VONULO-378054 format. One record per residue: residue in one letter; x, y, z of N, C-alpha, C in turn. Coordinates in steps of 0.2 Angstrom, whole numbers, padded with zeros to 4 digits, always signed. Layout:
AXYZXYZXYZ;...
//
This chain:
M-0060-0001-0054-0057-0007-0057-0053-0012-0053;P-0055-0017-0051-0049-0021-0046-0043-0024-0049;I-0044-0023-0054-0036-0024-0059-0032-0020-0059;I-0025-0020-0055-0021-0016-0053-0015-0018-0061;I-0012-0013-0062-0005-0015-0067+0001-0011-0064;N+0006-0017-0061+0011-0015-0059+0020-0013-0063;L+0018-0013-0070+0022-0014-0075+0028-0009-0071;D+0026-0001-0073+0030+0002-0071+0035+0001-0064;V+0033-0002-0059+0037-0004-0054+0041-0008-0055;V+0040-0015-0058+0043-0021-0063+0050-0016-0066;M+0047-0013-0072+0051-0011-0074+0056-0005-0070;A+0055-0002-0066+0060+0001-0062+0064-0002-0059;K+0063-0008-0054+0066-0013-0053+0073-0016-0056;R+0070-0017-0061+0076-0020-0069+0078-0014-0071;K+0078-0009-0068+0080-0002-0074+0079-0004-0081;I+0073-0003-0084+0073-0003-0092+0068+0001-0091;S+0069+0006-0097+0065+0010-0099+0058+0007-0105;S+0053+0013-0105+0047+0010-0108+0051+0008-0117;L+0054+0014-0120+0055+0014-0127+0059+0006-0127;E+0064+0006-0122+0069-0003-0123+0063-0008-0123;L+0059-0008-0118+0055-0014-0116+0051-0014-0122;A+0048-0009-0123+0044-0009-0131+0045-0012-0138;Q+0053-0008-0139+0057-0012-0143+0058-0020-0144;Q+0059-0021-0137+0060-0029-0136+0055-0033-0136;V+0049-0030-0134+0043-0033-0134+0042-0033-0142;G+0043-0029-0146+0040-0028-0152+0031-0025-0153;I+0030-0021-0148+0026-0016-0147+0027-0009-0149;T+0021-0004-0151+0022+0002-0150+0022+0007-0142;P+0028+0011-0141+0027+0015-0136+0020+0016-0133;A+0018+0018-0137+0009+0021-0134+0007+0014-0132;N+0006+0009-0136+0003+0003-0133+0005+0002-0127;L+0011+0002-0125+0015+0001-0118+0013+0006-0114;S+0013+0012-0114+0009+0016-0110+0004+0016-0108;I-0002+0013-0114-0009+0010-0114-0010+0005-0106;L-0005+0000-0109-0005-0007-0104-0003-0003-0097;K+0003+0003-0096+0007+0002-0090+0001+0009-0086;T-0002+0010-0090-0008+0014-0087-0015+0013-0083;G-0015+0005-0086-0020+0001-0084-0028+0002-0088;K-0025+0006-0094-0031+0007-0099-0032+0003-0104;A-0028-0003-0104-0029-0009-0111-0038-0011-0106;K-0038-0014-0113-0044-0019-0111-0043-0026-0113;A-0037-0027-0113-0036-0033-0114-0026-0034-0117;I-0024-0038-0115-0017-0040-0118-0016-0047-0119;R-0012-0048-0125-0013-0056-0128-0008-0059-0122;F-0008-0064-0123-0003-0071-0118+0005-0069-0121;S+0004-0068-0130+0010-0069-0130+0014-0062-0129;T+0010-0059-0129+0014-0050-0126+0016-0051-0121;L+0010-0053-0115+0012-0053-0108+0018-0059-0107;D+0019-0065-0110+0025-0070-0111+0029-0066-0114;K+0032-0061-0117+0038-0057-0118+0039-0053-0115;I+0035-0049-0112+0036-0045-0105+0040-0048-0100;C+0037-0053-0098+0038-0058-0093+0045-0059-0093;R+0047-0064-0100+0053-0067-0102+0058-0060-0102;I+0058-0055-0103+0061-0050-0104+0063-0046-0097;L+0058-0046-0092+0059-0044-0086+0060-0048-0082;N+0061-0054-0083+0060-0058-0079+0057-0060-0071;C+0051-0060-0073+0045-0059-0068+0039-0065-0071;Q+0035-0065-0066+0031-0069-0065+0024-0064-0068;P+0019-0065-0072+0014-0063-0073+0010-0058-0066;S+0010-0062-0063+0008-0059-0055+0013-0054-0053;D+0016-0052-0056+0021-0047-0054+0019-0041-0057;I+0016-0042-0062+0014-0038-0066+0004-0035-0064;I+0002-0041-0063-0006-0040-0064-0007-0044-0058;E-0013-0038-0054-0013-0039-0049-0021-0039-0048;Y-0025-0042-0044-0032-0042-0043-0034-0040-0037;K-0036-0035-0034-0040-0031-0027-0046-0030-0027;E-0050-0034-0023-0057-0032-0022-0059-0028-0019;E-0063-0025-0023-0066-0018-0022-0069-0018-0016;E-0069-0013-0012-0073-0013-0004-0079-0009-0005;
//
């Protein structure tokens, strides 16, 4: 899939754990894990908004598109 999730990279730069981010966003750690591994089929804009606010980043820092070769 040409959509790449860089959430773990941004989290590492901000030194925030999965559990801490999940609690602050208001989602379960399991759902955050699904998002981090790229297995999520969708993400709500409200969830993306909260993640970006907490991590002080842009959506493009988390979600990247690369064309398949």
